[in-house]
Structure formats: structure tokens, C-alpha cells
N, C-alpha and C positions, 0 to 999 in steps of 0.2 A: 526503394519502397516509399510510397507516398502515404501520408495519413490524411484522413478527412479533418476538416475543421470541427471544433467542438460544436455540438448542437445546443439549443437553448436549455434542454433538460439534463445535460451532462454536468457532472460535478468536476470542477477544475481546481486542483490543489497545486500550489507552487511552493517549493522548499529548496533553498540553496541552489537556485537557478535551474532546478529540475521541475518540469511540469508534468503532472499526472492528470489524465483525463479519464473519467469513469462514466460509463453510461448508467442509466437509472437501474437497470436490471443488476448490474455488477454491484452498484452501491447498496441495493437491497440485500444481496447475498452477504456482503461484508458486514452490514449492520446486524443481520440475523446471527452471524457467526462470531461476533466479537471483534471485528476488525481484521487487519492484515499486517503481518510483520515481515519486513524485508531485511535480511541480514546477509552479511558476506562471511563465509567460512574460509579460513586459511589454515587447515589442519593437515596432518601428514597424509591421510587417505581421503580427505574431503576438501575440495577447494571450489569456490564459486558461490553464486547467489542462491539463497534459500528463501522461499515464500512460505509462510505459515498462517493459517487462519487462527483466530482467537487471540490476537495481539492485545486486546483490551485487558486481559487478565495478567499481562506482563508489562505494566507501565512503570515499573520501578526504575527502568534504565534512564529515564529523564527525557529522552527525545520523542515524546509521545503526544504531540500537539493535538491529534485527532481522536484521542481516546474518550470513551464515554458515550 
């Protein structure tokens, strides 16, 4: 699977050698909904990555450079 190069109006965020590229429409949706939280669950009946809108309201965990 090939990915396009980031465009001039894309938001590029790098954290711990991971690069996130968001187009302007996605960035607008995330800003309107309080951000995005990426978490990994390792529970008995739920394992895997979980994405949640509204991360800005849960910035007490410390790893929240993009909040606000």
C-alpha cells in the first residue's frame, strides 16, 4: 500500500518516530470534537487499538501535547 506525500495544507505531527498526517478536513473535525485519543486495550475480552473523539477533556494522563 502506497501513501501520498503530505500536501501543503496537511497537518504533520511526529511523536516517538511515528508520523501522523492529517488533511485539513480531518483536522477541522478533530478540533470541533475536542481531539482524538489513541489507546491500546489489553483486557480479557477487549484487545487492540481504540480511537475516541473528545481527548481534550481527558488530558490528565500527561501525554497530551496537542490538547487545547
